[in-house]
PQR file of N, CA, C, O and H, with PARSE charges and radii, in Angstrom:
ATOM      1  N   MET A   1     107.157 104.015  94.374 -0.4000 1.5000
ATOM      2  CA  MET A   1     106.414 105.208  93.757 -0.0000 2.0000
ATOM      3  C   MET A   1     105.621 105.669  95.031  0.5500 1.7000
ATOM      4  O   MET A   1     105.341 104.762  95.815 -0.5500 1.4000
ATOM      5  N   PHE A   2     105.309 106.642  95.281 -0.4000 1.5000
ATOM      6  CA  PHE A   2     104.571 107.359  96.515 -0.0000 2.0000
ATOM      7  C   PHE A   2     103.422 108.383  95.480  0.5500 1.7000
ATOM      8  O   PHE A   2     103.657 109.414  94.849 -0.5500 1.4000
ATOM      9  H   PHE A   2     105.536 107.379  94.644  0.4000 1.0000
ATOM     10  N   THR A   3     102.227 107.644  95.629 -0.4000 1.5000
ATOM     11  CA  THR A   3     100.644 108.084  94.968 -0.0000 2.0000
ATOM     12  C   THR A   3     100.162 108.988  95.662  0.5500 1.7000
ATOM     13  O   THR A   3     100.873 109.416  96.572 -0.5500 1.4000
ATOM     14  H   THR A   3     102.036 106.806  96.141  0.4000 1.0000
ATOM     15  N   LEU A   4      98.956 109.510  95.487 -0.4000 1.5000
ATOM     16  CA  LEU A   4      98.006 110.646  96.030 -0.0000 2.0000
ATOM     17  C   LEU A   4      97.106 108.810  96.667  0.5500 1.7000
ATOM     18  O   LEU A   4      97.009 108.843  97.893 -0.5500 1.4000
ATOM     19  H   LEU A   4      98.379 109.162  94.748  0.4000 1.0000
ATOM     20  N   ARG A   5      96.732 107.915  96.269 -0.4000 1.5000
ATOM     21  CA  ARG A   5      96.164 107.515  96.598 -0.0000 2.0000
ATOM     22  C   ARG A   5      96.655 106.867  98.054  0.5500 1.7000
ATOM     23  O   ARG A   5      95.801 106.220  98.661 -0.5500 1.4000
ATOM     24  H   ARG A   5      96.811 107.889  95.272  0.4000 1.0000
ATOM     25  N   ASP A   6      98.131 107.014  98.722 -0.4000 1.5000
ATOM     26  CA  ASP A   6      99.077 106.666  99.249 -0.0000 2.0000
ATOM     27  C   ASP A   6      98.734 107.130 100.292  0.5500 1.7000
ATOM     28  O   ASP A   6      98.674 106.349 101.242 -0.5500 1.4000
ATOM     29  H   ASP A   6      98.824 107.540  98.229  0.4000 1.0000
ATOM     30  N   VAL A   7      98.320 108.817 100.548 -0.4000 1.5000
ATOM     31  CA  VAL A   7      98.151 109.870 101.136 -0.0000 2.0000
ATOM     32  C   VAL A   7      97.095 109.715 102.276  0.5500 1.7000
ATOM     33  O   VAL A   7      95.951 109.363 101.990 -0.5500 1.4000
ATOM     34  H   VAL A   7      98.369 109.451  99.776  0.4000 1.0000
ATOM     35  N   LYS A   8      97.530 110.022 103.801 -0.4000 1.5000
ATOM     36  CA  LYS A   8      96.750 109.976 104.632 -0.0000 2.0000
ATOM     37  C   LYS A   8      96.079 111.047 104.785  0.5500 1.7000
ATOM     38  O   LYS A   8      96.906 111.937 104.979 -0.5500 1.4000
ATOM     39  H   LYS A   8      98.460 110.309 104.033  0.4000 1.0000
ATOM     40  N   CYS A   9      94.976 111.495 104.809 -0.4000 1.5000
ATOM     41  CA  CYS A   9      94.240 112.355 105.706 -0.0000 2.0000
ATOM     42  C   CYS A   9      95.267 113.982 106.371  0.5500 1.7000
ATOM     43  O   CYS A   9      96.232 113.829 107.120 -0.5500 1.4000
ATOM     44  H   CYS A   9      94.304 110.772 104.651  0.4000 1.0000
ATOM     45  N   ASP A  10      94.930 114.990 106.040 -0.4000 1.5000
ATOM     46  CA  ASP A  10      95.666 116.071 106.691 -0.0000 2.0000
ATOM     47  C   ASP A  10      96.657 115.967 106.505  0.5500 1.7000
ATOM     48  O   ASP A  10      97.293 115.982 107.559 -0.5500 1.4000
ATOM     49  H   ASP A  10      94.146 115.115 105.432  0.4000 1.0000
ATOM     50  N   GLN A  11      97.784 115.753 104.892 -0.4000 1.5000
ATOM     51  CA  GLN A  11      98.868 116.271 104.667 -0.0000 2.0000
ATOM     52  C   GLN A  11      98.591 116.793 102.985  0.5500 1.7000
ATOM     53  O   GLN A  11      97.837 116.570 102.038 -0.5500 1.4000
ATOM     54  H   GLN A  11      97.268 115.742 104.036  0.4000 1.0000
ATOM     55  N   ASN A  12      99.791 117.651 103.376 -0.4000 1.5000
ATOM     56  CA  ASN A  12     100.176 118.207 101.672 -0.0000 2.0000
ATOM     57  C   ASN A  12     100.848 117.484 101.038  0.5500 1.7000
ATOM     58  O   ASN A  12     101.453 116.690 101.760 -0.5500 1.4000
ATOM     59  H   ASN A  12     100.404 117.832 104.145  0.4000 1.0000
ATOM     60  N   VAL A  13     101.037 117.375 100.018 -0.4000 1.5000
ATOM     61  CA  VAL A  13     102.238 117.075  98.813 -0.0000 2.0000
ATOM     62  C   VAL A  13     102.278 117.564  98.017  0.5500 1.7000
ATOM     63  O   VAL A  13     101.422 118.431  97.847 -0.5500 1.4000
ATOM     64  H   VAL A  13     100.545 118.019  99.432  0.4000 1.0000
ATOM     65  N   VAL A  14     103.302 117.338  96.989 -0.4000 1.5000
ATOM     66  CA  VAL A  14     103.600 118.239  95.854 -0.0000 2.0000
ATOM     67  C   VAL A  14     103.210 117.204  94.829  0.5500 1.7000
ATOM     68  O   VAL A  14     103.547 116.195  95.450 -0.5500 1.4000
ATOM     69  H   VAL A  14     103.998 116.633  97.127  0.4000 1.0000
ATOM     70  N   VAL A  15     102.761 116.794  93.756 -0.4000 1.5000
ATOM     71  CA  VAL A  15     102.594 116.704  92.525 -0.0000 2.0000
ATOM     72  C   VAL A  15     104.256 116.258  91.682  0.5500 1.7000
ATOM     73  O   VAL A  15     105.040 117.197  91.534 -0.5500 1.4000
ATOM     74  H   VAL A  15     102.487 117.613  93.252  0.4000 1.0000
ATOM     75  N   VAL A  16     104.533 115.367  91.364 -0.4000 1.5000
ATOM     76  CA  VAL A  16     105.838 115.133  90.574 -0.0000 2.0000
ATOM     77  C   VAL A  16     105.779 114.644  89.170  0.5500 1.7000
ATOM     78  O   VAL A  16     106.313 115.097  88.158 -0.5500 1.4000
ATOM     79  H   VAL A  16     103.897 114.605  91.483  0.4000 1.0000
ATOM     80  N   LYS A  17     104.965 113.561  89.354 -0.4000 1.5000
ATOM     81  CA  LYS A  17     104.446 113.027  87.624 -0.0000 2.0000
ATOM     82  C   LYS A  17     102.977 112.911  87.739  0.5500 1.7000
ATOM     83  O   LYS A  17     102.329 112.867  88.784 -0.5500 1.4000
ATOM     84  H   LYS A  17     104.531 113.193  90.176  0.4000 1.0000
ATOM     85  N   LEU A  18     102.566 112.869  86.599 -0.4000 1.5000
ATOM     86  CA  LEU A  18     101.229 112.069  85.884 -0.0000 2.0000
ATOM     87  C   LEU A  18     101.805 110.944  85.365  0.5500 1.7000
ATOM     88  O   LEU A  18     102.838 111.009  84.699 -0.5500 1.4000
ATOM     89  H   LEU A  18     103.093 112.904  85.750  0.4000 1.0000
ATOM     90  N   HIS A  19     101.031 109.538  85.692 -0.4000 1.5000
ATOM     91  CA  HIS A  19     101.098 108.374  84.755 -0.0000 2.0000
ATOM     92  C   HIS A  19     100.074 108.532  84.132  0.5500 1.7000
ATOM     93  O   HIS A  19      99.287 109.449  84.366 -0.5500 1.4000
ATOM     94  H   HIS A  19     100.192 109.485  86.233  0.4000 1.0000
ATOM     95  N   GLY A  20      99.949 107.826  83.406 -0.4000 1.5000
ATOM     96  CA  GLY A  20      98.424 107.334  82.570 -0.0000 2.0000
ATOM     97  C   GLY A  20      98.456 107.854  81.351  0.5500 1.7000
ATOM     98  O   GLY A  20      99.381 108.666  81.352 -0.5500 1.4000
ATOM     99  H   GLY A  20     100.588 107.081  83.216  0.4000 1.0000
ATOM    100  N   GLU A  21      97.701 107.811  79.816 -0.4000 1.5000
ATOM    101  CA  GLU A  21      97.886 108.243  78.948 -0.0000 2.0000
ATOM    102  C   GLU A  21      96.466 108.874  78.512  0.5500 1.7000
ATOM    103  O   GLU A  21      95.461 108.798  79.219 -0.5500 1.4000
ATOM    104  H   GLU A  21      96.950 107.151  79.816  0.4000 1.0000
ATOM    105  N   GLY A  22      96.529 109.603  77.058 -0.4000 1.5000
ATOM    106  CA  GLY A  22      95.233 109.905  76.821 -0.0000 2.0000
ATOM    107  C   GLY A  22      94.016 110.597  77.384  0.5500 1.7000
ATOM    108  O   GLY A  22      94.190 111.679  77.945 -0.5500 1.4000
ATOM    109  H   GLY A  22      97.346 109.664  76.484  0.4000 1.0000
ATOM    110  N   ALA A  23      93.064 110.200  77.315 -0.4000 1.5000
ATOM    111  CA  ALA A  23      91.929 110.911  77.829 -0.0000 2.0000
ATOM    112  C   ALA A  23      92.006 111.184  79.313  0.5500 1.7000
ATOM    113  O   ALA A  23      91.648 112.223  79.867 -0.5500 1.4000
ATOM    114  H   ALA A  23      92.922 109.321  76.859  0.4000 1.0000
ATOM    115  N   THR A  24      92.634 109.880  80.000 -0.4000 1.5000
ATOM    116  CA  THR A  24      92.847 110.030  81.448 -0.0000 2.0000
ATOM    117  C   THR A  24      93.425 110.758  82.285  0.5500 1.7000
ATOM    118  O   THR A  24      93.180 111.005  83.466 -0.5500 1.4000
ATOM    119  H   THR A  24      92.925 109.036  79.549  0.4000 1.0000
ATOM    120  N   ARG A  25      94.871 111.362  81.014 -0.4000 1.5000
ATOM    121  CA  ARG A  25      95.744 112.356  81.394 -0.0000 2.0000
ATOM    122  C   ARG A  25      95.310 113.702  81.142  0.5500 1.7000
ATOM    123  O   ARG A  25      95.772 114.728  81.639 -0.5500 1.4000
ATOM    124  H   ARG A  25      95.070 111.161  80.055  0.4000 1.0000
ATOM    125  N   ARG A  26      94.413 113.591  80.352 -0.4000 1.5000
ATOM    126  CA  ARG A  26      94.068 114.896  80.227 -0.0000 2.0000
ATOM    127  C   ARG A  26      92.785 115.638  81.052  0.5500 1.7000
ATOM    128  O   ARG A  26      92.718 116.842  81.297 -0.5500 1.4000
ATOM    129  H   ARG A  26      94.037 112.757  79.948  0.4000 1.0000
ATOM    130  N   ARG A  27      92.013 114.841  81.334 -0.4000 1.5000
ATOM    131  CA  ARG A  27      91.151 114.599  82.171 -0.0000 2.0000
ATOM    132  C   ARG A  27      92.139 115.808  83.920  0.5500 1.7000
ATOM    133  O   ARG A  27      92.027 116.985  84.262 -0.5500 1.4000
ATOM    134  H   ARG A  27      92.068 113.863  81.135  0.4000 1.0000
ATOM    135  N   ILE A  28      92.740 114.938  84.325 -0.4000 1.5000
ATOM    136  CA  ILE A  28      93.425 115.187  85.311 -0.0000 2.0000
ATOM    137  C   ILE A  28      93.804 115.886  85.184  0.5500 1.7000
ATOM    138  O   ILE A  28      93.414 116.678  86.042 -0.5500 1.4000
ATOM    139  H   ILE A  28      92.831 113.982  84.046  0.4000 1.0000
ATOM    140  N   MET A  29      94.783 116.504  84.286 -0.4000 1.5000
ATOM    141  CA  MET A  29      95.336 118.266  83.934 -0.0000 2.0000
ATOM    142  C   MET A  29      94.146 118.859  84.009  0.5500 1.7000
ATOM    143  O   MET A  29      93.991 119.594  84.984 -0.5500 1.4000
ATOM    144  H   MET A  29      95.100 115.860  83.590  0.4000 1.0000
ATOM    145  N   ASP A  30      93.317 118.760  83.307 -0.4000 1.5000
ATOM    146  CA  ASP A  30      92.030 119.707  83.317 -0.0000 2.0000
ATOM    147  C   ASP A  30      91.706 120.180  84.586  0.5500 1.7000
ATOM    148  O   ASP A  30      91.383 121.361  84.716 -0.5500 1.4000
ATOM    149  H   ASP A  30      93.443 118.163  82.514  0.4000 1.0000
ATOM    150  N   MET A  31      91.750 119.342  85.646 -0.4000 1.5000
ATOM    151  CA  MET A  31      91.135 119.726  86.924 -0.0000 2.0000
ATOM    152  C   MET A  31      92.246 120.189  87.485  0.5500 1.7000
ATOM    153  O   MET A  31      92.228 120.291  88.712 -0.5500 1.4000
ATOM    154  H   MET A  31      92.012 118.383  85.540  0.4000 1.0000
ATOM    155  N   GLY A  32      93.351 120.542  86.827 -0.4000 1.5000
ATOM    156  CA  GLY A  32      94.413 121.816  87.760 -0.0000 2.0000
ATOM    157  C   GLY A  32      95.479 120.900  88.315  0.5500 1.7000
ATOM    158  O   GLY A  32      96.482 121.328  88.887 -0.5500 1.4000
ATOM    159  H   GLY A  32      93.366 120.459  85.831  0.4000 1.0000
ATOM    160  N   ILE A  33      95.201 119.548  88.111 -0.4000 1.5000
ATOM    161  CA  ILE A  33      96.821 118.218  88.853 -0.0000 2.0000
ATOM    162  C   ILE A  33      98.028 118.499  88.005  0.5500 1.7000
ATOM    163  O   ILE A  33      98.159 117.781  87.013 -0.5500 1.4000
ATOM    164  H   ILE A  33      94.386 119.201  87.647  0.4000 1.0000
ATOM    165  N   THR A  34      99.073 119.572  88.264 -0.4000 1.5000
ATOM    166  CA  THR A  34      99.825 119.046  87.040 -0.0000 2.0000
ATOM    167  C   THR A  34     101.128 119.319  87.745  0.5500 1.7000
ATOM    168  O   THR A  34     101.038 119.909  88.822 -0.5500 1.4000
ATOM    169  H   THR A  34      98.966 120.155  89.069  0.4000 1.0000
ATOM    170  N   LYS A  35     102.412 118.961  87.280 -0.4000 1.5000
ATOM    171  CA  LYS A  35     102.977 118.916  88.114 -0.0000 2.0000
ATOM    172  C   LYS A  35     103.626 120.239  89.333  0.5500 1.7000
ATOM    173  O   LYS A  35     103.896 121.420  89.114 -0.5500 1.4000
ATOM    174  H   LYS A  35     102.486 118.481  86.406  0.4000 1.0000
ATOM    175  N   GLY A  36     103.676 119.767  90.083 -0.4000 1.5000
ATOM    176  CA  GLY A  36     104.339 121.064  90.670 -0.0000 2.0000
ATOM    177  C   GLY A  36     103.575 121.690  91.281  0.5500 1.7000
ATOM    178  O   GLY A  36     103.900 122.762  91.791 -0.5500 1.4000
ATOM    179  H   GLY A  36     103.458 118.807  90.261  0.4000 1.0000
ATOM    180  N   THR A  37     102.182 121.102  91.401 -0.4000 1.5000
ATOM    181  CA  THR A  37     100.947 121.682  92.140 -0.0000 2.0000
ATOM    182  C   THR A  37     100.807 121.028  93.488  0.5500 1.7000
ATOM    183  O   THR A  37     100.711 119.803  93.577 -0.5500 1.4000
ATOM    184  H   THR A  37     101.918 120.231  90.987  0.4000 1.0000
ATOM    185  N   PRO A  38     100.793 121.869  94.606 -0.5600 1.5000
ATOM    186  CA  PRO A  38     100.342 121.355  95.910  0.2800 2.0000
ATOM    187  C   PRO A  38      99.449 121.138  95.845  0.5500 1.7000
ATOM    188  O   PRO A  38      98.648 121.676  95.079 -0.5500 1.4000
ATOM    189  N   VAL A  39      99.079 119.724  97.095 -0.4000 1.5000
ATOM    190  CA  VAL A  39      97.679 119.362  96.792 -0.0000 2.0000
ATOM    191  C   VAL A  39      97.742 119.134  98.167  0.5500 1.7000
ATOM    192  O   VAL A  39      98.812 118.857  98.708 -0.5500 1.4000
ATOM    193  H   VAL A  39      99.729 119.287  97.717  0.4000 1.0000
ATOM    194  N   TYR A  40      96.518 119.242  98.885 -0.4000 1.5000
ATOM    195  CA  TYR A  40      96.322 118.723 100.192 -0.0000 2.0000
ATOM    196  C   TYR A  40      95.199 117.746 100.118  0.5500 1.7000
ATOM    197  O   TYR A  40      94.272 117.800  99.310 -0.5500 1.4000
ATOM    198  H   TYR A  40      95.649 119.467  98.446  0.4000 1.0000
ATOM    199  N   VAL A  41      95.383 116.809 101.083 -0.4000 1.5000
ATOM    200  CA  VAL A  41      94.172 115.231 101.359 -0.0000 2.0000
ATOM    201  C   VAL A  41      93.602 116.098 102.499  0.5500 1.7000
ATOM    202  O   VAL A  41      94.228 116.642 103.409 -0.5500 1.4000
ATOM    203  H   VAL A  41      96.136 116.765 101.740  0.4000 1.0000
ATOM    204  N   ARG A  42      92.050 116.108 102.208 -0.4000 1.5000
ATOM    205  CA  ARG A  42      91.034 116.776 102.919 -0.0000 2.0000
ATOM    206  C   ARG A  42      90.698 115.807 103.866  0.5500 1.7000
ATOM    207  O   ARG A  42      90.737 115.995 105.082 -0.5500 1.4000
ATOM    208  H   ARG A  42      91.542 115.666 101.468  0.4000 1.0000
ATOM    209  N   LYS A  43      90.327 114.643 103.246 -0.4000 1.5000
ATOM    210  CA  LYS A  43      89.349 113.026 103.461 -0.0000 2.0000
ATOM    211  C   LYS A  43      89.578 111.828 102.485  0.5500 1.7000
ATOM    212  O   LYS A  43      89.724 111.935 101.268 -0.5500 1.4000
ATOM    213  H   LYS A  43      90.295 114.490 102.258  0.4000 1.0000
ATOM    214  N   VAL A  44      89.586 110.744 103.161 -0.4000 1.5000
ATOM    215  CA  VAL A  44      90.103 109.563 102.045 -0.0000 2.0000
ATOM    216  C   VAL A  44      88.595 108.764 102.908  0.5500 1.7000
ATOM    217  O   VAL A  44      88.434 108.719 104.128 -0.5500 1.4000
ATOM    218  H   VAL A  44      89.467 110.656 104.150  0.4000 1.0000
ATOM    219  N   ALA A  45      87.785 108.284 101.999 -0.4000 1.5000
ATOM    220  CA  ALA A  45      86.654 107.498 102.670 -0.0000 2.0000
ATOM    221  C   ALA A  45      86.777 106.179 102.973  0.5500 1.7000
ATOM    222  O   ALA A  45      87.525 105.480 102.291 -0.5500 1.4000
ATOM    223  H   ALA A  45      87.916 108.320 101.008  0.4000 1.0000
ATOM    224  N   PRO A  46      86.095 105.671 103.990 -0.5600 1.5000
ATOM    225  CA  PRO A  46      86.534 104.370 104.554  0.2800 2.0000
ATOM    226  C   PRO A  46      87.160 103.664 103.928  0.5500 1.7000
ATOM    227  O   PRO A  46      88.369 103.507 104.103 -0.5500 1.4000
ATOM    228  N   LEU A  47      86.403 103.018 102.962 -0.4000 1.5000
ATOM    229  CA  LEU A  47      86.860 101.907 101.637 -0.0000 2.0000
ATOM    230  C   LEU A  47      88.097 102.816 100.745  0.5500 1.7000
ATOM    231  O   LEU A  47      88.749 102.204  99.898 -0.5500 1.4000
ATOM    232  H   LEU A  47      85.422 103.145 102.819  0.4000 1.0000
ATOM    233  N   GLY A  48      88.331 104.100 100.960 -0.4000 1.5000
ATOM    234  CA  GLY A  48      89.081 104.879 100.202 -0.0000 2.0000
ATOM    235  C   GLY A  48      89.519 105.095  98.961  0.5500 1.7000
ATOM    236  O   GLY A  48      90.597 105.272  98.393 -0.5500 1.4000
ATOM    237  H   GLY A  48      87.801 104.597 101.648  0.4000 1.0000
ATOM    238  N   ASP A  49      88.044 105.011  98.617 -0.4000 1.5000
ATOM    239  CA  ASP A  49      87.613 105.456  97.147 -0.0000 2.0000
ATOM    240  C   ASP A  49      85.726 106.523  97.482  0.5500 1.7000
ATOM    241  O   ASP A  49      84.673 106.005  97.854 -0.5500 1.4000
ATOM    242  H   ASP A  49      87.168 104.867  99.078  0.4000 1.0000
ATOM    243  N   PRO A  50      85.885 107.481  97.278 -0.5600 1.5000
ATOM    244  CA  PRO A  50      86.864 108.677  96.781  0.2800 2.0000
ATOM    245  C   PRO A  50      87.935 109.425  98.025  0.5500 1.7000
ATOM    246  O   PRO A  50      88.053 109.198  99.229 -0.5500 1.4000
ATOM    247  N   VAL A  51      88.576 110.343  97.154 -0.4000 1.5000
ATOM    248  CA  VAL A  51      89.579 111.211  98.284 -0.0000 2.0000
ATOM    249  C   VAL A  51      89.306 111.924  97.547  0.5500 1.7000
ATOM    250  O   VAL A  51      89.119 111.893  96.331 -0.5500 1.4000
ATOM    251  H   VAL A  51      88.480 110.527  96.176  0.4000 1.0000
ATOM    252  N   GLU A  52      89.250 113.026  98.697 -0.4000 1.5000
ATOM    253  CA  GLU A  52      88.950 114.443  98.510 -0.0000 2.0000
ATOM    254  C   GLU A  52      90.030 115.319  98.719  0.5500 1.7000
ATOM    255  O   GLU A  52      90.483 115.407  99.860 -0.5500 1.4000
ATOM    256  H   GLU A  52      89.402 113.052  99.685  0.4000 1.0000
ATOM    257  N   VAL A  53      90.463 115.909  97.903 -0.4000 1.5000
ATOM    258  CA  VAL A  53      91.466 116.768  98.148 -0.0000 2.0000
ATOM    259  C   VAL A  53      91.265 118.205  97.888  0.5500 1.7000
ATOM    260  O   VAL A  53      90.130 118.649  98.059 -0.5500 1.4000
ATOM    261  H   VAL A  53      90.095 115.838  96.976  0.4000 1.0000
ATOM    262  N   THR A  54      92.123 118.922  97.534 -0.4000 1.5000
ATOM    263  CA  THR A  54      92.071 120.820  97.767 -0.0000 2.0000
ATOM    264  C   THR A  54      92.958 120.528  96.583  0.5500 1.7000
ATOM    265  O   THR A  54      93.556 119.466  96.405 -0.5500 1.4000
ATOM    266  H   THR A  54      93.045 118.561  97.395  0.4000 1.0000
ATOM    267  N   VAL A  55      92.981 121.607  95.775 -0.4000 1.5000
ATOM    268  CA  VAL A  55      94.010 121.838  94.512 -0.0000 2.0000
ATOM    269  C   VAL A  55      93.554 123.115  94.358  0.5500 1.7000
ATOM    270  O   VAL A  55      92.360 123.346  94.551 -0.5500 1.4000
ATOM    271  H   VAL A  55      92.495 122.470  95.920  0.4000 1.0000
ATOM    272  N   ARG A  56      94.655 124.376  93.899 -0.4000 1.5000
ATOM    273  CA  ARG A  56      94.662 125.374  93.428 -0.0000 2.0000
ATOM    274  C   ARG A  56      93.213 126.067  94.292  0.5500 1.7000
ATOM    275  O   ARG A  56      92.839 127.040  93.638 -0.5500 1.4000
ATOM    276  H   ARG A  56      95.624 124.188  93.743  0.4000 1.0000
ATOM    277  N   GLY A  57      92.547 125.909  95.214 -0.4000 1.5000
ATOM    278  CA  GLY A  57      91.796 126.495  95.973 -0.0000 2.0000
ATOM    279  C   GLY A  57      90.575 126.167  95.946  0.5500 1.7000
ATOM    280  O   GLY A  57      89.780 126.721  96.706 -0.5500 1.4000
ATOM    281  H   GLY A  57      92.850 125.118  95.745  0.4000 1.0000
ATOM    282  N   TYR A  58      90.162 125.149  95.019 -0.4000 1.5000
ATOM    283  CA  TYR A  58      88.890 123.903  95.089 -0.0000 2.0000
ATOM    284  C   TYR A  58      89.359 122.808  95.253  0.5500 1.7000
ATOM    285  O   TYR A  58      90.452 122.315  94.974 -0.5500 1.4000
ATOM    286  H   TYR A  58      90.808 124.699  94.402  0.4000 1.0000
ATOM    287  N   GLU A  59      87.622 122.090  96.178 -0.4000 1.5000
ATOM    288  CA  GLU A  59      87.510 120.872  96.622 -0.0000 2.0000
ATOM    289  C   GLU A  59      87.871 119.992  95.304  0.5500 1.7000
ATOM    290  O   GLU A  59      87.931 120.524  94.196 -0.5500 1.4000
ATOM    291  H   GLU A  59      86.734 122.490  96.405  0.4000 1.0000
ATOM    292  N   LEU A  60      88.091 118.707  95.493 -0.4000 1.5000
ATOM    293  CA  LEU A  60      87.875 117.949  94.228 -0.0000 2.0000
ATOM    294  C   LEU A  60      87.935 116.567  94.818  0.5500 1.7000
ATOM    295  O   LEU A  60      88.797 116.328  95.663 -0.5500 1.4000
ATOM    296  H   LEU A  60      88.043 118.275  96.393  0.4000 1.0000
ATOM    297  N   SER A  61      87.026 115.573  94.412 -0.4000 1.5000
ATOM    298  CA  SER A  61      86.994 114.069  94.726 -0.0000 2.0000
ATOM    299  C   SER A  61      87.614 113.633  93.627  0.5500 1.7000
ATOM    300  O   SER A  61      87.467 114.139  92.514 -0.5500 1.4000
ATOM    301  H   SER A  61      86.326 115.767  93.725  0.4000 1.0000
ATOM    302  N   LEU A  62      88.631 112.279  94.000 -0.4000 1.5000
ATOM    303  CA  LEU A  62      88.954 111.425  92.871 -0.0000 2.0000
ATOM    304  C   LEU A  62      89.103 110.422  93.002  0.5500 1.7000
ATOM    305  O   LEU A  62      89.611 110.062  94.065 -0.5500 1.4000
ATOM    306  H   LEU A  62      88.751 111.868  94.904  0.4000 1.0000
ATOM    307  N   ARG A  63      88.713 109.352  91.918 -0.4000 1.5000
ATOM    308  CA  ARG A  63      88.537 108.124  91.925 -0.0000 2.0000
ATOM    309  C   ARG A  63      89.851 107.446  93.062  0.5500 1.7000
ATOM    310  O   ARG A  63      90.699 108.170  93.584 -0.5500 1.4000
ATOM    311  H   ARG A  63      88.301 109.644  91.055  0.4000 1.0000
ATOM    312  N   LYS A  64      89.794 106.433  93.203 -0.4000 1.5000
ATOM    313  CA  LYS A  64      91.241 105.808  93.651 -0.0000 2.0000
ATOM    314  C   LYS A  64      91.742 105.367  92.450  0.5500 1.7000
ATOM    315  O   LYS A  64      92.963 105.496  92.533 -0.5500 1.4000
ATOM    316  H   LYS A  64      89.105 105.844  92.779  0.4000 1.0000
ATOM    317  N   ALA A  65      91.400 104.846  91.211 -0.4000 1.5000
ATOM    318  CA  ALA A  65      92.094 104.554  90.574 -0.0000 2.0000
ATOM    319  C   ALA A  65      92.552 105.996  89.786  0.5500 1.7000
ATOM    320  O   ALA A  65      93.524 105.864  89.042 -0.5500 1.4000
ATOM    321  H   ALA A  65      90.408 104.741  91.143  0.4000 1.0000
ATOM    322  N   ASP A  66      92.079 107.072  89.852 -0.4000 1.5000
ATOM    323  CA  ASP A  66      92.811 108.160  89.624 -0.0000 2.0000
ATOM    324  C   ASP A  66      94.097 109.035  90.052  0.5500 1.7000
ATOM    325  O   ASP A  66      94.955 109.759  89.547 -0.5500 1.4000
ATOM    326  H   ASP A  66      91.289 107.179  90.456  0.4000 1.0000
ATOM    327  N   ALA A  67      93.659 108.474  91.400 -0.4000 1.5000
ATOM    328  CA  ALA A  67      94.515 108.983  92.393 -0.0000 2.0000
ATOM    329  C   ALA A  67      96.165 108.360  92.314  0.5500 1.7000
ATOM    330  O   ALA A  67      97.226 108.958  92.494 -0.5500 1.4000
ATOM    331  H   ALA A  67      92.961 107.887  91.810  0.4000 1.0000
ATOM    332  N   GLN A  68      95.869 106.744  91.927 -0.4000 1.5000
ATOM    333  CA  GLN A  68      96.814 106.197  92.092 -0.0000 2.0000
ATOM    334  C   GLN A  68      97.923 106.652  90.703  0.5500 1.7000
ATOM    335  O   GLN A  68      99.086 106.942  90.984 -0.5500 1.4000
ATOM    336  H   GLN A  68      95.007 106.258  91.781  0.4000 1.0000
ATOM    337  N   MET A  69      97.699 106.667  89.994 -0.4000 1.5000
ATOM    338  CA  MET A  69      98.102 107.382  88.520 -0.0000 2.0000
ATOM    339  C   MET A  69      99.349 108.973  88.979  0.5500 1.7000
ATOM    340  O   MET A  69     100.342 109.448  88.429 -0.5500 1.4000
ATOM    341  H   MET A  69      96.754 106.431  89.766  0.4000 1.0000
ATOM    342  N   ILE A  70      98.541 109.319  90.272 -0.4000 1.5000
ATOM    343  CA  ILE A  70      99.436 110.616  90.498 -0.0000 2.0000
ATOM    344  C   ILE A  70     100.153 110.633  91.355  0.5500 1.7000
ATOM    345  O   ILE A  70      99.733 110.516  92.506 -0.5500 1.4000
ATOM    346  H   ILE A  70      97.734 108.933  90.719  0.4000 1.0000
ATOM    347  N   GLU A  71     101.440 110.781  91.087 -0.4000 1.5000
ATOM    348  CA  GLU A  71     103.051 110.358  91.807 -0.0000 2.0000
ATOM    349  C   GLU A  71     103.284 111.747  92.527  0.5500 1.7000
ATOM    350  O   GLU A  71     103.422 112.836  91.969 -0.5500 1.4000
ATOM    351  H   GLU A  71     101.782 110.876  90.152  0.4000 1.0000
ATOM    352  N   VAL A  72     103.296 111.502  93.779 -0.4000 1.5000
ATOM    353  CA  VAL A  72     103.392 112.690  94.843 -0.0000 2.0000
ATOM    354  C   VAL A  72     104.775 112.200  95.458  0.5500 1.7000
ATOM    355  O   VAL A  72     105.385 111.132  95.498 -0.5500 1.4000
ATOM    356  H   VAL A  72     103.184 110.617  94.232  0.4000 1.0000
ATOM    357  N   GLN A  73     105.027 113.834  96.036 -0.4000 1.5000
ATOM    358  CA  GLN A  73     106.137 113.661  97.362 -0.0000 2.0000
ATOM    359  C   GLN A  73     106.007 114.367  98.457  0.5500 1.7000
ATOM    360  O   GLN A  73     106.807 114.225  99.381 -0.5500 1.4000
ATOM    361  H   GLN A  73     104.532 114.702  96.003  0.4000 1.0000
TER
END
């Protein structure tokens, strides 16, 4: 399983599946990250938290734990 947390800077990926349950999963979906959505990883902080991505035309910062729940290819 390859997650958004594992992606390096300046890479484009596509969301395959969202893991997690309940409110956390709903919050990620409300941010526009759904199955089939292209995501561009702009920056990764030195310690890996947060990850800054561009999704659906806007910039978004995700916690490492949230990025771990997003399976990509």
